[in-house]
N, CA, C and O of each residue as an XYZ file, in Angstrom:
660
protein
N     178.782    192.555     72.089
C     179.330    191.566     71.143
C     178.061    192.087     69.735
O     177.105    192.863     69.705
N     178.660    191.254     68.822
C     177.985    191.514     67.300
C     177.878    190.350     66.750
O     178.443    189.595     67.541
N     177.403    189.596     65.661
C     177.156    188.498     64.691
C     177.397    189.117     62.990
O     176.868    189.966     62.273
N     178.606    188.045     62.873
C     178.482    188.429     61.281
C     178.352    187.338     60.506
O     178.992    186.290     60.596
N     177.167    187.726     59.438
C     177.040    186.460     58.734
C     177.119    186.961     57.201
O     177.056    188.084     56.700
N     177.252    185.906     56.764
C     177.638    185.305     55.463
C     176.259    185.131     54.570
O     175.938    183.947     54.680
N     175.387    185.774     53.796
C     174.371    184.833     53.221
C     174.449    185.290     51.703
O     174.570    186.375     51.134
N     174.309    183.800     51.258
C     174.523    183.276     50.164
C     172.937    182.936     48.749
O     172.033    182.107     48.645
N     173.325    183.917     48.101
C     171.787    183.397     47.179
C     172.233    182.079     46.391
O     173.213    181.958     45.657
N     171.197    181.050     46.749
C     171.108    179.282     46.088
C     171.588    179.951     44.025
O     170.722    180.153     43.174
N     172.602    180.068     43.872
C     173.064    179.859     42.316
C     174.682    179.747     42.145
O     175.646    180.029     42.856
N     174.494    179.194     40.846
C     176.359    178.866     40.395
C     177.172    179.980     40.376
O     178.395    179.980     40.240
N     176.447    180.921     40.516
C     177.572    182.027     40.659
C     177.695    182.576     41.837
O     176.539    182.643     42.254
N     178.747    183.226     43.020
C     179.304    183.608     44.189
C     178.400    185.373     43.847
O     178.802    186.322     43.173
N     176.998    185.192     44.706
C     176.291    186.358     45.167
C     176.056    186.075     46.474
O     175.152    185.309     46.808
N     177.012    186.789     47.497
C     176.933    187.219     48.593
C     177.125    188.193     49.132
O     177.951    188.999     48.704
N     176.270    188.441     50.453
C     176.429    189.902     51.301
C     177.009    188.992     52.770
O     176.551    187.952     53.244
N     177.982    189.697     53.163
C     178.335    190.276     54.665
C     177.742    190.991     55.494
O     177.618    192.177     55.187
N     177.232    190.567     56.689
C     176.480    191.320     57.620
C     177.034    191.326     59.038
O     177.691    190.372     59.454
N     176.767    192.411     59.791
C     176.532    192.871     61.124
C     175.733    192.877     61.851
O     175.081    193.898     61.633
N     175.303    192.319     62.688
C     173.861    192.590     63.221
C     174.046    192.154     65.082
O     174.738    191.348     65.705
N     173.198    193.005     65.384
C     173.421    192.660     67.198
C     172.559    191.193     67.266
O     171.485    190.969     66.707
N     173.337    190.275     68.104
C     172.022    189.349     68.250
C     171.069    189.577     68.699
O     170.074    189.033     68.222
N     170.951    190.351     69.656
C     169.489    190.490     70.360
C     168.435    191.427     69.507
O     167.488    191.951     70.093
N     168.676    191.639     67.882
C     168.020    191.752     67.058
C     167.078    190.376     66.992
O     167.479    189.234     67.216
N     165.702    190.785     66.623
C     164.682    190.104     66.160
C     164.814    189.613     64.822
O     165.296    190.402     64.010
N     164.363    188.049     64.275
C     164.277    187.632     63.130
C     163.892    188.632     62.211
O     164.494    188.895     61.170
N     162.828    189.201     62.646
C     162.126    190.061     61.892
C     163.171    191.282     61.222
O     163.143    191.532     60.017
N     163.963    191.898     62.051
C     165.063    192.585     61.783
C     166.087    192.086     60.932
O     166.340    192.756     59.931
N     166.736    191.021     61.139
C     167.185    190.153     60.299
C     166.508    189.852     58.901
O     167.296    189.854     57.955
N     165.366    189.629     58.650
C     164.975    189.329     57.508
C     165.089    190.844     56.951
O     165.867    191.058     56.022
N     164.380    191.822     57.465
C     164.941    192.997     56.667
C     165.919    193.538     56.133
O     165.713    194.230     55.136
N     167.263    193.378     56.642
C     168.415    193.587     56.652
C     169.180    193.027     55.729
O     170.184    193.535     55.231
N     168.430    191.321     55.339
C     168.850    190.565     54.014
C     167.763    191.358     53.151
O     168.644    192.186     52.921
N     166.848    191.780     52.581
C     166.407    192.150     52.229
C     166.806    193.257     51.336
O     166.921    193.449     50.125
N     166.960    193.868     52.375
C     167.986    195.287     51.546
C     168.901    194.980     51.245
O     169.216    195.605     50.232
N     169.524    194.405     51.498
C     170.880    194.353     51.131
C     171.374    193.734     49.625
O     172.327    193.985     48.888
N     169.987    192.596     49.541
C     170.122    192.232     47.773
C     169.089    192.997     47.071
O     168.596    192.472     46.072
N     168.815    193.785     47.320
C     167.650    194.956     46.699
C     166.411    194.436     46.882
O     165.718    195.344     46.423
N     165.766    193.708     47.190
C     164.409    193.339     47.445
C     164.037    194.918     48.568
O     164.878    195.466     49.280
N     162.499    195.364     48.408
C     161.668    195.566     49.906
C     161.632    195.683     50.587
O     161.690    196.621     51.382
N     161.468    194.348     50.558
C     161.439    193.494     52.129
C     159.792    193.185     52.313
O     159.445    192.741     53.408
N     158.785    193.401     51.300
C     157.449    193.105     51.788
C     156.902    191.871     51.357
O     155.787    191.767     51.868
N     157.196    190.795     50.587
C     157.056    189.904     50.369
C     157.480    188.789     51.988
O     158.358    188.800     52.852
N     156.236    187.935     51.665
C     156.397    186.505     52.706
C     157.628    186.365     52.389
O     158.264    186.666     51.378
N     158.044    185.612     53.884
C     159.548    184.865     53.714
C     159.218    184.405     54.760
O     158.406    184.841     55.576
N     160.207    182.960     54.791
C     160.404    182.760     56.259
C     162.364    182.090     56.773
O     163.323    181.891     56.028
N     162.292    181.993     57.696
C     163.463    181.217     58.158
C     163.121    179.342     58.173
O     162.017    178.807     58.275
N     164.263    178.777     58.055
C     163.488    177.469     58.147
C     165.491    176.827     58.926
O     166.653    176.960     58.542
N     164.964    176.329     59.823
C     165.938    175.867     60.878
C     167.150    174.766     59.886
O     166.784    174.486     58.744
N     168.306    174.293     60.296
C     169.045    173.634     59.540
C     170.554    173.022     59.932
O     171.425    173.651     60.531
N     170.645    171.738     59.484
C     171.641    171.524     60.542
C     173.093    171.648     59.363
O     172.969    171.971     58.182
N     174.271    171.342     59.969
C     175.525    171.395     58.855
C     175.444    170.968     57.230
O     176.037    171.517     56.301
N     174.557    169.857     57.174
C     174.311    169.388     55.864
C     173.566    170.378     55.101
O     173.561    170.162     53.889
N     172.769    171.681     55.602
C     171.633    172.368     55.252
C     170.262    171.658     54.877
O     169.498    172.007     53.978
N     170.129    170.735     55.632
C     168.776    170.072     55.562
C     167.970    170.400     56.221
O     168.031    169.998     57.383
N     166.637    171.424     55.760
C     165.691    172.024     56.380
C     164.866    171.125     57.362
O     164.452    169.966     57.403
N     164.839    172.352     58.193
C     163.877    172.005     59.423
C     162.612    172.698     59.591
O     161.675    172.950     58.833
N     162.871    172.933     60.839
C     161.441    174.085     61.395
C     161.350    174.890     60.515
O     162.295    175.090     59.753
N     160.215    175.527     60.415
C     159.814    176.736     59.923
C     159.673    177.641     60.899
O     159.176    177.346     61.986
N     160.192    179.082     60.532
C     159.962    180.543     61.444
C     159.681    181.795     60.860
O     160.495    182.718     60.828
N     158.308    181.850     60.303
C     157.871    182.383     59.317
C     157.943    183.886     59.989
O     158.359    184.188     61.108
N     157.457    184.655     59.050
C     157.531    186.087     58.889
C     156.593    186.427     59.882
O     156.859    187.022     60.926
N     155.113    185.896     59.397
C     153.896    186.598     60.064
C     153.451    184.974     61.379
O     154.136    183.974     61.596
N     151.991    185.399     62.008
C     152.012    183.907     63.254
C     150.916    183.386     62.024
O     149.949    184.023     61.607
N     151.446    181.835     61.520
C     150.808    181.266     61.221
C     149.617    180.488     61.609
O     148.799    179.853     60.944
N     149.749    180.713     62.874
C     148.854    179.708     63.798
C     149.597    178.349     63.734
O     150.691    178.240     63.181
N     149.038    177.465     64.242
C     149.218    176.124     65.292
C     150.576    176.274     65.709
O     151.371    175.413     65.331
N     150.987    177.226     66.432
C     152.093    177.140     67.720
C     153.105    178.032     66.576
O     153.990    178.700     67.111
N     153.045    178.072     65.359
C     154.278    179.008     64.889
C     154.409    180.165     65.973
O     153.639    180.358     66.914
N     155.795    181.057     65.572
C     156.041    182.153     66.683
C     156.538    182.776     65.393
O     157.408    182.320     64.651
N     155.752    184.039     65.231
C     156.412    184.924     64.391
C     158.139    185.279     64.360
O     158.908    185.060     65.295
N     158.371    185.664     63.507
C     159.782    186.380     63.626
C     160.156    187.214     64.561
O     160.966    187.106     65.482
N     159.322    188.241     64.138
C     158.986    189.209     65.576
C     159.514    189.185     67.057
O     160.318    189.938     67.607
N     158.836    188.116     67.532
C     159.141    187.372     68.772
C     160.135    186.787     69.018
O     160.115    186.279     70.139
N     161.176    186.599     68.358
C     162.167    185.935     68.353
C     163.731    186.413     67.964
O     163.862    186.689     66.772
N     164.950    186.553     68.802
C     165.926    187.344     68.629
C     166.408    186.465     68.291
O     165.908    185.399     68.650
N     167.942    186.431     67.205
C     168.787    185.760     66.523
C     169.506    184.827     67.911
O     169.669    183.614     68.043
N     169.781    185.803     68.681
C     170.361    184.813     69.667
C     170.124    183.869     70.765
O     170.776    183.515     71.748
N     168.650    183.495     70.133
C     167.455    182.353     70.816
C     168.064    180.891     69.526
O     167.906    179.681     69.689
N     168.786    181.639     68.266
C     168.808    180.457     67.214
C     170.291    180.224     66.976
O     170.642    179.337     66.198
N     171.285    181.076     67.689
C     172.522    181.151     66.723
C     173.400    181.018     68.520
O     173.408    181.797     69.474
N     174.025    179.677     68.302
C     175.153    179.719     69.221
C     176.421    179.106     68.959
O     176.999    179.537     67.962
N     176.979    178.225     69.596
C     178.676    177.815     69.457
C     178.040    176.444     68.567
O     178.607    176.086     67.535
N     176.890    175.776     69.048
C     176.792    174.447     67.985
C     175.831    174.781     66.988
O     175.947    174.063     65.995
N     174.799    175.743     66.908
C     173.919    176.031     65.477
C     174.443    177.305     64.858
O     174.347    178.331     65.530
N     174.868    177.349     63.918
C     175.419    178.696     63.099
C     174.795    178.536     61.576
O     175.258    179.116     60.594
N     173.571    177.574     61.559
C     173.184    177.843     59.996
C     171.496    178.323     59.850
O     170.705    177.861     60.671
N     171.014    179.244     58.792
C     169.861    179.204     58.690
C     169.452    178.976     56.993
O     170.380    179.206     56.218
N     168.555    178.682     56.577
C     168.301    178.989     55.611
C     166.971    180.232     55.446
O     166.105    180.378     56.309
N     167.030    180.876     54.433
C     166.072    182.184     54.142
C     165.614    181.825     52.685
O     166.353    181.330     51.835
N     164.268    182.149     52.512
C     163.537    181.830     51.517
C     162.365    183.737     51.671
O     161.600    184.239     52.494
N     162.920    184.091     50.375
C     162.018    185.652     50.152
C     161.136    185.258     48.836
O     161.331    184.527     47.865
N     160.020    186.135     49.297
C     159.024    185.637     48.350
C     158.723    184.802     47.616
O     159.128    184.825     46.454
N     157.596    183.421     48.277
C     157.073    182.066     48.146
C     156.489    182.085     46.545
O     156.152    181.057     45.959
N     156.434    183.448     45.949
C     155.920    182.847     44.475
C     157.252    183.021     43.527
O     157.354    182.651     42.357
N     158.317    183.727     44.387
C     159.729    183.634     43.471
C     160.867    182.385     43.677
O     161.735    181.915     42.941
N     160.307    182.028     45.364
C     161.220    181.419     46.130
C     162.801    181.802     45.839
O     163.728    181.109     45.418
N     162.732    183.121     46.216
C     164.439    183.281     46.314
C     165.090    182.814     47.504
O     164.873    183.201     48.652
N     165.968    181.881     47.093
C     166.256    181.159     48.616
C     167.953    181.175     48.670
O     168.654    181.077     47.663
N     168.577    181.350     50.344
C     169.719    181.782     50.847
C     169.725    181.354     51.964
O     168.820    181.285     52.795
N     171.429    180.862     52.023
C     171.705    180.097     53.218
C     172.740    181.343     53.928
O     173.659    182.025     53.473
N     172.040    181.239     55.341
C     172.791    181.575     56.578
C     173.653    181.607     56.587
O     174.002    181.252     55.462
N     174.644    181.864     57.268
C     176.137    181.158     58.101
C     176.508    182.422     59.101
O     176.806    183.533     58.663
N     176.446    182.093     60.512
C     176.745    182.740     61.231
C     178.593    182.534     61.076
O     179.160    181.442     61.116
N     179.233    183.790     60.910
C     180.672    183.380     60.696
C     181.657    183.784     61.674
O     182.569    182.967     61.800
N     181.725    184.717     62.334
C     181.982    185.265     63.483
C     181.362    185.827     64.517
O     180.419    186.574     64.256
N     181.685    185.638     65.715
C     181.237    187.006     66.813
C     182.184    187.956     67.165
O     183.316    187.506     67.347
N     182.020    189.187     67.315
C     182.643    190.001     67.124
C     182.718    191.279     68.320
O     182.048    191.297     69.352
N     183.406    192.002     68.020
C     183.118    193.193     69.090
C     182.409    194.013     68.289
O     182.607    193.927     67.077
N     181.534    194.880     68.753
C     180.334    195.708     68.155
C     181.630    197.223     68.532
O     182.360    197.483     69.488
N     181.340    197.910     67.160
C     182.010    199.544     66.650
C     180.844    200.069     67.137
O     179.722    199.743     66.749
N     181.200    201.227     68.345
C     180.548    201.904     69.239
C     180.309    203.062     68.396
O     179.840    204.013     69.022
N     180.536    203.296     66.887
C     179.981    204.218     66.067
C     179.385    203.709     64.852
O     179.126    204.459     63.911
N     179.150    202.425     64.831
C     178.618    201.735     63.658
C     177.183    201.667     63.816
O     176.710    201.565     64.948
N     176.444    201.714     62.795
C     174.702    201.626     62.873
C     174.595    200.004     62.793
O     175.453    199.257     62.324
N     173.602    199.709     63.244
C     173.304    198.122     62.873
C     171.851    198.017     62.352
O     170.928    198.709     62.781
N     171.775    197.368     61.679
C     172.752    196.395     60.780
C     173.639    196.687     60.091
O     173.523    197.740     59.464
N     174.493    196.129     59.979
C     175.623    197.038     58.872
C     175.929    196.039     57.775
O     175.958    194.876     58.178
N     176.232    196.267     56.103
C     176.194    195.666     55.368
C     178.264    195.964     54.854
O     178.720    196.986     54.340
N     178.985    194.796     55.207
C     180.135    195.080     55.167
C     181.459    194.575     54.129
O     182.670    194.770     54.022
N     180.113    193.627     53.307
C     180.495    193.444     51.995
C     179.282    192.962     51.058
O     178.130    192.999     51.492
N     179.503    192.616     50.067
C     178.872    192.359     49.167
C     179.704    191.767     47.918
O     180.582    192.481     47.434
N     179.466    190.519     47.395
C     179.895    190.398     45.944
C     178.587    189.656     44.657
O     178.034    188.558     44.711
N     178.492    190.354     43.991
C     177.655    189.690     42.932
C     176.655    190.242     42.676
O     176.030    190.719     43.624
N     176.112    190.394     41.289
C     175.235    191.248     41.413
C     173.731    190.464     41.438
O     173.797    189.529     40.640
N     172.307    190.531     42.126
C     171.373    189.939     42.240
C     170.546    189.582     40.897
O     170.054    190.625     40.465
N     170.267    188.620     40.196
C     169.709    188.464     38.397
C     168.599    189.125     38.862
O     168.294    189.378     40.027
N     167.920    189.427     37.652
C     166.906    190.423     37.376
C     165.526    189.101     37.840
O     164.614    189.673     38.437
N     165.267    187.589     37.673
C     164.804    186.678     37.506
C     165.550    185.589     39.116
O     166.574    185.768     39.776
N     164.679    184.739     39.200
C     165.173    183.565     40.277
C     166.343    182.759     39.621
O     165.904    182.080     38.692
N     167.494    182.636     39.776
C     168.341    181.793     39.354
C     167.547    180.197     38.982
O     166.951    179.803     39.984
N     167.486    179.736     38.416
C     167.713    178.220     38.242
C     168.523    177.233     39.027
O     169.752    177.306     39.045
N     167.977    176.480     39.558
C     168.822    175.959     40.505
C     168.641    174.396     40.342
O     169.065    173.529     41.106
N     167.990    174.244     39.296
C     168.000    172.747     39.180
C     169.351    172.093     38.660
O     169.959    172.579     37.706
N     169.635    171.358     39.104
C     170.747    170.251     38.865
C     170.397    168.981     38.350
O     169.820    168.215     39.121
N     170.767    168.403     36.546
C     170.451    167.592     36.706
C     171.370    166.905     36.017
O     171.838    167.138     34.903
N     171.708    165.571     37.179
C     172.994    165.026     36.989
C     172.918    164.236     35.890
O     173.789    164.398     35.035
N     172.070    163.410     35.711
C     172.172    162.291     34.600
C     172.172    163.359     33.260
O     172.740    162.966     32.240
N     171.574    164.622     33.270
C     172.096    165.151     31.891
C     173.367    165.615     31.771
O     173.964    165.076     30.839
N     174.111    166.566     32.485
C     175.394    166.412     33.076
C     176.475    165.603     32.650
O     177.401    166.114     32.021
N     176.457    164.283     32.949
C     177.159    163.292     33.201
C     176.471    162.865     31.516
O     177.315    163.622     31.037
N     175.930    162.490     30.619
C     175.701    162.728     29.459
C     176.366    163.646     28.832
O     177.156    163.048     28.102
N     176.498    164.854     28.698
C     177.403    166.098     28.020
C     178.561    165.266     28.574
O     178.847    164.341     27.813
N     179.105    165.311     29.378
C     180.345    164.856     29.604
C     181.206    163.729     29.261
O     182.426    163.642     29.403
N     180.100    162.590     28.625
C     180.633    161.514     28.182
C     180.611    161.442     26.319
O     181.054    160.716     25.429
N     179.820    162.656     26.454
C     179.841    163.144     24.774
C     181.069    164.409     24.017
O     181.206    164.716     22.832
N     181.667    164.821     25.010
C     182.988    165.752     25.408
C     183.892    164.513     25.628
O     184.980    164.620     25.061
N     183.688    163.285     26.360
C     185.080    162.282     26.195
C     185.150    161.650     24.949
O     186.202    161.362     24.378
N     183.602    161.360     24.379
C     184.149    160.866     22.749
C     184.534    161.417     22.292
O     185.593    161.086     21.759
N     184.142    162.396     22.152
C     184.744    163.476     20.422
C     186.300    163.360     21.110
O     187.086    162.884     20.291
N     186.857    163.646     22.276
C     188.629    163.368     22.789
C     188.917    162.081     22.243
O     189.843    161.854     21.464
N     188.024    161.175     22.710
C     189.029    159.663     22.332
C     188.863    159.220     20.520
O     189.357    158.219     20.000
N     188.144    160.144     19.915
C     187.767    159.915     18.252
C     188.890    160.515     17.971
O     189.620    160.170     17.041
N     189.159    161.621     18.881
C     190.866    162.587     18.135
C     190.211    163.502     16.857
O     190.831    163.949     15.892
N     188.825    163.630     17.143
C     188.139    164.503     15.991
C     187.465    165.752     16.810
O     186.570    165.629     17.646
N     187.995    166.816     16.454
C     187.129    167.673     17.354
C     186.644    168.947     16.178
O     187.265    169.699     15.426
N     185.481    168.754     16.434
C     184.388    169.532     14.997
C     184.513    171.535     15.447
O     183.791    172.312     16.071
N     185.658    171.637     14.806
C     185.741    173.590     15.040
C     184.881    173.847     14.132
O     184.868    175.065     13.953
N     183.846    173.090     13.185
C     183.048    174.272     12.453
C     181.651    175.091     12.892
O     180.844    175.838     12.338
N     181.890    174.390     14.472
C     180.809    174.906     14.395
C     180.716    175.897     16.174
O     179.746    176.142     16.892
N     182.252    176.240     16.333
C     183.305    177.260     17.315
C     182.553    178.811     16.650
O     181.917    179.190     15.666
N     183.099    179.319     17.870
C     182.225    181.060     17.872
C     183.554    181.631     17.670
O     183.825    182.704     18.208
N     184.533    180.930     16.844
C     185.467    182.233     16.501
C     185.879    182.001     14.721
O     185.260    181.016     14.319
N     186.533    182.487     13.863
C     186.493    182.252     12.894
C     188.450    181.675     12.677
O     188.862    181.288     11.583
């Protein structure tokens, strides 16, 4: 048996990786596989967070033992978290930059006897140089759309500011 995951970078662009990994692999192994698939060295602090279907952040699963009853990633296997009912985690890499990823178990399949795991099976999009700005200002967006609507209602379109001749 093999787990197939889609890991999506929290950005407006479609940047994701599809990985295969054994269910018995530790969360730490998964951390390194994700980091490597996105071009990171894996040496920064990171955590997984449990989540529900609505991606609401829950319990932290840290890379290292942080005391207070936390269990480091190396001590937990993927099959302890992923099952029929639970197939989502949030992954945060590098707490100074806060690269945030959505991790979803897409399917459970058959293991390929000649493949080496973890296995990157698909990737889309290039990771930006800097952490993407994921703040969405709804009020600013609404005001911008209202201004566009006002211009259209007036029948006036100002072509002087256009980027073409």
